[in-house]
Steps between C-alpha positions, in 0.01 A plus 500: 500500500155588368438482125218643289457232232611182677453345844794329669461259790745281685449166671825360632739436209223552239434843349178552302444773241140565397441719195235732634303679227201264476280764334738489200567123514835601649617674182859603568593869487871590516456569872400139565806375314715733711342378821562137403862593430527665841379186678740274312790742546506420871329174595662498842501148639204380289566157352218487244262745332139433401337738247127514427231746402213646701150434370413326174823555308872440534616785275328615182818656362661840507271788588478669160347816642792529739740452211336769291524755778838388623854611434624636169588217262182297558509122494871471421611687811229341712638159405862596549451686828216314668360177354819326386679563832204351689497180291878479528485526879259207515716291265817575698350475848731307736200310639229291331204695362152349465219666305137413569307603189137550591365650175630686195879514459540717192789691351750593768278310746574185302871586514484546877324166547750314283803665662424303817666169577160338550175623348176351630184596310134461581276336243345844446836661420627574153819626337488748215735692271258715301746768384466395136132598510598865544808494280756463779747231607523301825731656756615463858714202403205303363682390184782349706277352769239345270741351246693325776192385689297355212725504194507714188188363330266552792657834594451616141138389515436697818677815381412518130140381534431658838342180626372474857643193680285370786634352822454136401660551160784691663569199721486261204749718312738523795441872528415465870597261777146406593131587455250473786141600571455866598412423861820296538739746337630692799524198731697307234724797420563576864583138584757494219641840600536391864672176394753701299537765772601226741739334255879533464504864389860515377460188289174627350662834415784327317261263318327814367833646390602178327166473319528858375850435370385175335246693291764718336842358579702203380520163669862575592391817680234301682757237604712772662211677673345177627829390653552833674140502625545147633812609688308785668190291569705215641653729760164636617330420828194384308703238315638373831146485640376323186771238529433439869125481442555241227720287724260535795196429279316821596374808321766768454446837668664753272581848633605666175868521598 
């Protein structure tokens, strides 16, 4: 399928989404959120997704001009009907998601970056929640994502003071998985994405589910879900291959089944 605001490419088990509005630093109109949702709604046999931005920015936030001319109800409906579903799809994706942040990740762009399982940032990237500067509040799940990633104190600092957090500082805070030089960003992100795409897909999916439950559930709920996930994973072909590879002292070749 051809999209207007994103570019989607496929290389074996790896699917890559490129936000494609470089003239606006990939500011996200509702249409872009919908197109992201459409891709994640049916990933086919993709086993990992890599998200990045075209040009000098990852995503400079929601496209305010698109909001102002959009559907009746303004920002509230845009969030409910477009932006929140897109972030939710990334969080709930049944495969690992990697974001390569190559510049500004502001507002909902910050949310998108942090919704990934792994976020790799260039040293020229930065993360920003500047809503307070115009009398608004962070949205797109930012409050949830930031507080869990870096704790209440640092999340409060970012949101109430509107501070810009550079790539290196983001790594020091644990906001991102890794920071690399700009010319290494895509090669590093792609290597990680390919490693995950060729991993035990069922086990990775259930690790994601268990981690999400651990953030909001009780330890007893996690005990139950872990045990059930282990039962399913243990019966998979990938687990059998992993066991044989261990015994035969060779690298496992996982097929995602």
